[in-house]
C-alpha positions in Angstrom: -0.1 -0.2 -0.1 1.5 3.4 -1.1 2.0 6.3 1.4 -0.7 9.1 1.3 -0.1 12.1 -0.9 1.7 15.1 1.2 1.8 18.7 0.7 4.4 18.5 2.8 7.5 17.2 1.3 9.5 15.0 3.8 13.4 15.0 4.1 14.1 14.1 7.5 14.2 10.1 7.4 17.0 10.5 10.1 15.0 11.8 12.4 12.2 9.4 12.0 9.9 7.3 9.4 6.7 7.1 8.5 5.6 4.1 9.9 4.8 1.4 6.7 1.3 0.4 5.6 2.3 -2.9 6.1 3.8 -2.9 9.2 0.7 -0.9 10.6 -1.3 -3.9 9.1 0.4 -6.1 11.0 0.3 -4.4 14.1 -3.0 -3.5 14.3 -4.7 -6.8 15.5 -1.9 -7.1 18.7 -3.5 -3.7 20.0 -7.2 -5.5 19.7 -8.2 -9.0 18.8 -4.8 -10.3 19.7 -3.8 -8.4 23.3 -2.4 -11.5 25.1 0.5 -10.8 27.2 3.5 -12.4 25.8 4.6 -14.0 29.2 1.4 -15.4 29.9 2.1 -18.8 28.3 -0.6 -21.0 30.1 -3.5 -20.0 27.8 -4.0 -19.2 24.1 -3.8 -15.4 24.0 -0.3 -15.1 25.8 0.6 -18.1 23.5 -0.3 -16.5 20.5 1.7 -13.3 21.8 4.8 -15.2 22.7 4.6 -16.6 18.9 4.4 -12.9 17.7 7.3 -11.9 19.4 9.4 -15.0 18.6 8.6 -14.4 14.9 9.6 -10.8 14.8 12.6 -11.6 16.9 13.8 -14.1 14.0 13.0 -10.9 11.5 15.3 -8.9 13.2 18.0 -11.1 13.6 17.3 -12.0 9.5 17.9 -8.3 8.9 21.8 -8.1 10.7 22.4 -12.0 9.8 22.2 -12.7 14.0 20.5 -15.6 15.8 17.4 -14.7 17.2 18.9 -16.0 20.3 21.2 -13.2 19.9 18.1 -10.2 20.0 16.8 -8.4 23.1 13.8 -6.0 22.2 14.2 -2.5 23.8 12.0 0.8 24.0 14.7 2.2 21.3 18.3 2.3 20.4 19.1 4.9 23.0 18.0 2.2 25.7 20.1 -0.3 24.1 23.0 2.0 24.2 22.9 2.6 27.7 22.6 -0.8 28.8 25.3 -2.0 26.5 27.9 0.7 28.0 26.5 1.0 31.3 26.3 -3.0 31.7 29.8 -3.2 30.1 31.3 -1.0 32.5 29.7 -2.4 35.6 30.3 -5.9 34.5 33.9 -5.3 33.4 35.3 -2.5 35.5 37.3 -4.9 37.4 39.5 -5.7 34.2 39.5 -2.4 33.2 37.6 1.4 33.5 38.6 2.6 29.8 36.3 2.9 27.0 37.0 4.6 23.7 34.4 6.6 21.3 34.4 9.1 19.3 33.9 12.6 19.3 31.2 12.6 16.6 29.0 9.7 18.4 25.4 10.4 18.8 24.5 12.1 22.1 23.3 9.1 23.4 26.5 7.5 23.3 28.3 10.9 24.6 26.0 11.6 27.2 26.1 7.9 28.5 29.9 7.8 28.5 29.9 11.4 30.5 27.4 9.9 33.0 30.1 6.8 33.2 33.2 9.1 33.8 31.1 10.5 36.5 31.1 7.0 38.2 34.6 6.3 37.5 35.4 5.2 33.8 38.0 6.6 31.7 36.8 8.1 28.5 38.7 8.6 25.2 37.1 10.7 22.7 38.5 10.0 19.5 38.9 13.1 16.7 37.8 13.2 13.3 39.2 14.4 10.5 37.6 16.8 8.0 35.6 14.2 6.2 34.8 12.4 9.7 37.0 9.5 9.6 38.7 8.7 13.0 42.6 7.6 12.3 42.9 4.0 13.3 46.2 3.9 14.1 45.1 6.6 16.8 42.7 4.3 17.5 45.3 0.9 18.2 47.7 3.8 20.2 44.4 4.7 22.5 44.4 1.0 23.7 45.6 0.1 27.5 45.8 -2.6 29.3 42.3 -1.2 31.0 40.4 -0.9 27.9 37.3 -3.2 27.9 34.8 -1.3 25.4 35.4 0.1 21.9 32.0 2.2 21.2 31.8 3.4 17.4 28.2 4.4 15.2 28.2 2.4 11.9 26.7 5.6 10.1 27.0 9.1 11.5 23.1 10.3 11.9 24.3 14.1 10.5 26.6 13.1 7.7 26.1 9.5 6.6 29.5 8.6 7.1 30.1 5.0 7.3 33.2 3.6 9.8 35.3 0.8 8.9 33.0 -1.1 10.8 35.2 -4.4 10.0 38.6 -2.8 10.5 37.4 -1.4 14.0 36.1 -4.7 15.0 39.6 -6.4 13.5 41.6 -4.0 16.1 39.4 -4.7 18.6 39.6 -8.6 18.9 43.4 -8.2 18.0 43.3 -6.5 21.8 40.5 -8.9 23.4 38.3 -6.0 23.8 34.5 -5.8 23.3 33.0 -3.6 20.4 29.8 -2.2 20.0 28.6 -0.5 17.3 25.5 2.0 17.2 23.4 1.0 14.1 20.7 3.4 14.5 21.3 5.1 10.9 22.6 2.4 9.1 20.1 -0.9 10.1 18.2 -1.2 6.6 19.8 1.2 4.9 23.3 -0.7 4.5 24.4 -4.0 4.7 25.0 -5.4 8.1 26.2 -8.6 8.9 27.4 -8.9 12.7 29.1 -12.6 12.1 31.1 -11.1 9.3 32.0 -8.0 10.7 32.2 -9.6 14.1 30.5 -7.5 16.1 30.0 -7.7 19.6 26.7 -5.6 20.9 24.5 -3.5 18.4 21.5 -1.0 18.5 18.8 -0.2 16.3 15.6 1.6 16.5 12.3 0.3 14.5 11.6 4.2 13.8 14.6 4.9 11.5 13.5 2.1 9.0 9.6 2.6 8.7 8.6 0.6 12.2 6.9 2.3 14.7 8.4 4.6 17.7 9.1 3.2 21.4 10.8 -0.1 20.3 14.4 -1.4 18.9 16.5 -4.1 20.1 20.2 -4.9 21.4 22.3 -7.5 19.4 24.5 -9.4 21.8 26.6 -11.8 20.7 26.8 -15.5 22.0 30.5 -16.3 22.6 31.6 -19.5 24.7 32.5 -17.2 27.5 28.9 -15.2 27.5 29.3 -10.9 27.0 28.2 -9.9 30.7 25.7 -6.6 30.6 23.2 -7.4 32.8 19.9 -5.2 32.8 19.0 -1.8 33.5 15.6 -2.8 34.3 14.4 -5.0 37.3 10.9 -6.5 38.2 10.9 -9.4 36.2 12.6 -12.2 33.9 12.1 -11.0 30.1 13.7 -11.3 27.6 16.2 -13.9 29.4 16.8 -11.6 32.5 17.9 -8.8 30.3 15.3 -6.5 30.4 12.3 -6.5 33.3 8.6 -5.1 31.9 5.9 -6.3 30.0 6.9 -6.7 26.4 5.2 -4.1 24.0 4.0 -6.8 21.7 2.6 -4.5 19.4 5.7 -2.5 18.6 8.0 -5.3 18.5 5.7 -7.1 15.7 6.3 -3.7 13.9 9.8 -3.8 14.2 9.9 -7.7 12.9 7.9 -6.5 10.2 9.3 -3.3 9.2 12.8 -5.3 9.2 11.2 -8.1 7.0 10.2 -5.0 5.0 13.3 -3.6 4.6 15.2 -6.9 4.0 13.2 -7.4 0.7 13.5 -3.9 -0.9 16.8 -3.3 0.6 18.9 -3.8 -2.7 16.7 -1.7 -5.3 16.1 0.7 -2.7 19.6 1.5 -2.0 20.4 2.4 -5.7 17.0 4.0 -6.1 18.3 6.4 -3.1 21.3 7.2 -4.1 20.9 8.5 -7.4 17.6 10.5 -5.8 20.5 12.1 -3.4 22.9 12.4 -6.1 20.4 13.9 -8.6 19.5 16.8 -5.4 23.6 17.3 -4.7 24.3 17.7 -8.5 21.2 20.7 -8.9 22.1 22.3 -5.1 25.8 22.5 -5.9 25.1 24.8 -8.7 24.1 27.5 -5.8 27.1 29.6 -4.8 29.2 28.9 -2.1 27.7 25.8 -1.4 29.4 22.3 -0.6 28.7 19.0 1.0 30.2 17.8 4.4 31.3 14.8 5.1 33.2 12.2 2.8 31.2 11.8 -0.2 32.6 8.0 -1.2 31.6 6.5 1.8 28.3 7.2 2.7 24.7 5.8 3.9 22.5 6.1 0.6 19.8 8.5 1.3 21.8 11.4 3.3 23.7 14.6 2.3 24.4 17.4 4.6 25.0 20.8 2.7 26.6 23.9 3.9 24.7 27.0 2.2 27.2 29.7 3.5 26.0 33.4 4.7 22.5 31.4 5.1 21.5 30.2 8.8 20.2 26.7 8.8 17.0 28.0 10.6 16.5 30.6 8.5 16.6 28.9 5.4 14.0 26.4 7.2 11.8 29.1 8.1 12.0 30.1 4.4 11.2 27.2 2.8 7.9 25.8 5.2 6.6 23.2 2.9 10.0 21.3 3.3 11.0 18.6 6.3 14.4 19.6 6.5 17.0 19.2 9.7 20.3 21.0 10.9 21.6 17.7 12.4 20.3 15.3 15.2 16.7 15.8 16.3 18.0 15.0 20.0 19.9 17.9 19.6 17.1 20.8 18.4 16.3 23.5 19.9 20.3 23.9 21.4 21.7 27.1 20.2 25.1 25.5 19.6 25.9 24.5 15.8 26.1 20.5 15.4 28.9 19.0 17.5 29.6 16.7 14.5 30.5 19.3 12.0 32.7 21.5 14.6 34.9 18.1 15.5 35.2 18.1 11.4 37.0 21.7 11.5 33.8 23.5 10.3 33.8 27.3 11.4 31.2 28.1 13.8 29.3 30.9 11.2 29.7 27.2 8.7 28.2 24.8 10.8 25.4 26.9 11.6 24.4 27.2 8.2 24.1 23.4 7.2 21.0 21.7 6.4 20.5 17.8 6.3 18.7 16.4 3.7 17.6 12.3 4.5 15.4 11.1 1.8 13.1 8.1 2.2 10.7 5.9 0.2 8.3 8.3 -0.5 10.3 10.6 -2.1 10.6 10.4 -5.8 12.5 12.7 -8.3 9.2 15.4 -8.6 9.4 15.9 -5.4 13.4 16.8 -5.4 12.8 19.0 -8.2 10.4 20.9 -6.3 12.7 21.0 -3.3 15.7 22.1 -5.4 12.9 25.0 -6.5 12.2 25.7 -3.3 15.6 25.8 -1.7 17.1 28.2 -4.4 14.9 30.6 -4.1 15.0 30.6 -0.5 18.5 31.1 -0.4 18.7 33.8 -2.9 16.0 35.1 -0.8 17.9 35.5 2.3 20.9 36.4 0.6 19.4 39.6 -1.1 18.6 40.9 2.2 22.0 40.0 3.8 24.3 42.9 4.8 27.0 40.2 4.6 26.3 38.6 1.5 26.4 42.0 0.0 29.8 42.6 1.2 31.2 38.9 0.4 30.0 40.1 -3.1 31.6 43.2 -3.0 35.0 41.7 -1.8 34.8 43.4 1.5 35.1 40.1 3.4 
């Protein structure tokens, strides 16, 4: 079933995606007719809910090439990130207290690491270059005898940059260190194979790939010596004692259906979105004093982050209200500070304030993007025409 046509052109799929009609229809019975508690396995209603949960576990596992037994359902990636980081620190701090991460991680990682620092953890925040890449040699040199975890995202949520996950995991394994990967933006967008890429822990959220909000998963690799992270929540033995609380059956069913959906359309959608993004970039880069932030050769297929110099992003978005855009992470919206990701990449504050993230999705098409190109071009011209700074720039004064 196609999405309904909307007047607003939505280009903020890194923030969230619409629930796909197939996903919604799959979920609906579990709000009403199939409403059993998945832990109440001594009657038919509970068993039916439990079966639906286990089917969803298989669907999510297939998406990332894991075993269903390695999937723990959570309320989303933020909870999964907290459980992985806090749990690893508490269970392995007798071995070491050092965690390595990166300056361009999502706030869910950075804030959790800052919390752990207050508890005694030693946190190394690796810098990045102008493209957003870490230096793998610097990663190796940062490892100490007390390093227990390397935490690096699969794909950056603002620029779409893809980290070299296999190379990072190889470094972690060579030093007998756990590797946790926040794959929130990558799941359903690029191939993930937790076995081949040798990832120990991984987080994802349903609402980033056409599933419902409020549900996600934490992958925990099954090893001969089990990975110990414990539970953040206490009060029940659900999810193999890894997450207490009544299971969100409709949400979990939606997560599974979304995983099945993107698994089916994966190959064709990657190519389609990449072509659309390239079309958008090609036409927007004709605007003077405009450039792409980040590595253009190794990134998500549906994301581009473009700086329109001398045009504040908030002003641009206000001037083009029919376009749903973003200036960065949704979790940092409302902040007056520019993107910490772009600043870490070396952008000046003025340019960082002028960046717009375009993130495409299934309902976008070239006709829409032609409108986007027209509206953005007009908005930039309007703002610059009324800008004394831009006039000074044209006159060569600055």
